[in-house]
N, C-alpha and C positions, 0 to 999 in steps of 0.2 A: 720666189717673185721678185721682180726687179724693183729697186728704190726708184723714186721719183728724183731726177737729177736735179732740178731746181730746190726742191726741198733739202736734199743732201747738201748742196753749195750753201744754202742759208745755214744749216746746221753747222757746218764748219767755219763759216764767216762768224756766226754768233758765238760759237765756244771760244773763238780766238779773241773776239771783242771783250769777252768777258774775263779771260785770262790776261789780257793786256790792262784792263780796268784794275783787276787785282794787284798787279805789280806797279800801277802808276804811282809815280812820286817816291818810289824806293830809291834810296842813295845806292851807288855802286858799292859801298861797304856793306850795306845790308843785302844787296843782291848776292853777294860773294862769300857771305858769313854762313859757315856750315852749322846752323842750328836749327834747321827744318828737318828733324828727325835724321840728323846726321848728313844731310845734304844741304846745299845752299839753293835759293831760288834759282840761280844760275844753272845749277846741276838739274833741277827740275825742267827748266827751259830746254836744255841740252838733250835731255831724255825724250821730251815730246817731239822735238826736231828729227830725233833719230826714228821714232816711230812714225812720223809723217813721210819721212822718206821711204820707209819699208811699206807703208800703205800705199803711197803714190806708185811705187813698183809693182805692188800686187795689181792695182787697177789696171795698169798698162798690161801686165802679164796676163791677167784673165780676160780682158778685153781682146787680146790676140788669140785668144782660143786655149790657153795653157792653164795647167792647174796651179793652185796656191803653192807657193815655196815656203810658207810660213806656218805649217800646221805642226805644232809642238806640244809637248806636255808641260805641266805646271812647273816641273823642276827645269825643263830646257828653257822656258819662258825666264825663270828667275835667274838662271845661269847667263843668258844673253842680256837681260837687263844690267847684271851686275859688270860684265864685261864692257858694255857699252859706256856704263858709267865710269869705269876706270879709264877708258880710252878717251873719253870726253872731259873729264874732271879738270883737266888743266888748260883747257881752250880758255882764250881770253873772253871777257864778257862782251867785247865788240864783236867778236867772231860768233859767239853763241846767239846774239841778237840777230845776226846776219843769217845763221843757220835756221833760226826760228821763222824769219820771214821767207827765205828762199825755199825751205822744205814745205811750207804751207801752200805756197804759190804753185809747187810742183804737184802738190796734191789737188788743189782746185783745177789746175790745167788738165790733169790726168782724168779727173771725173768729168769736167766739161767736155772733153774729147772721146770718153769711153763709149764703147758698143754697149747694146742692151745686155749683153752677156756680163760685161764689166760692172753693171749696175745690180747684179743678182747677188745679193748678200750671202745666200745658202753657199757659194763656192769659196768663200774667204777663210782663211785659218785664224791665227791669233791676231793678225793685223785685220780686224773686221772691217767690212766696208763703212758701216756707221759705228762711231765709237764715242762712249763717255769717258774715256781715258783723260782728255784734257779737262773736263769738268771735275774729275776726281782730284787732279793736281791742282787746279784753280781753288777748290774747296781746302785742300791743305794749306796752300798758301794764305788764303783768307784767315784761316784759324790761326795759323802762325803769326800773321800780322796782328791779330786781336790779341794774342798772348803777349806778344812784345810791344804792343801799343804803337806799333809803326804805321 
């Protein structure tokens, strides 16, 4: 069954607002300190941008009538996340902020212009159409801020 486009767009706008609220006021030093389960807040943002890009490409791909290119096992997902982290860990904070904005805009644009097929959540692989992934990371950041008193 197809997702409602407007509801899906609201979901992604709301999760981004919650993430931005969770990082609001953090200094650049805290954003890049690798003390959040071995990652920095910047690393979490780069990771989320990576998955937004994948998800946006999936919406376009599936809307065009093709199959998901991101059906993977748990081990493949873990390996891909590790590679993505390694590749993006040295990006500047400014670039990661840019990546976060641009990748989310690509996702919103893809959803806005998707076909009905592109809104069928059953056709997606690991980069599912509706995701709680960002909310998970937001929760981890909030917990870390509480522990640090930041």
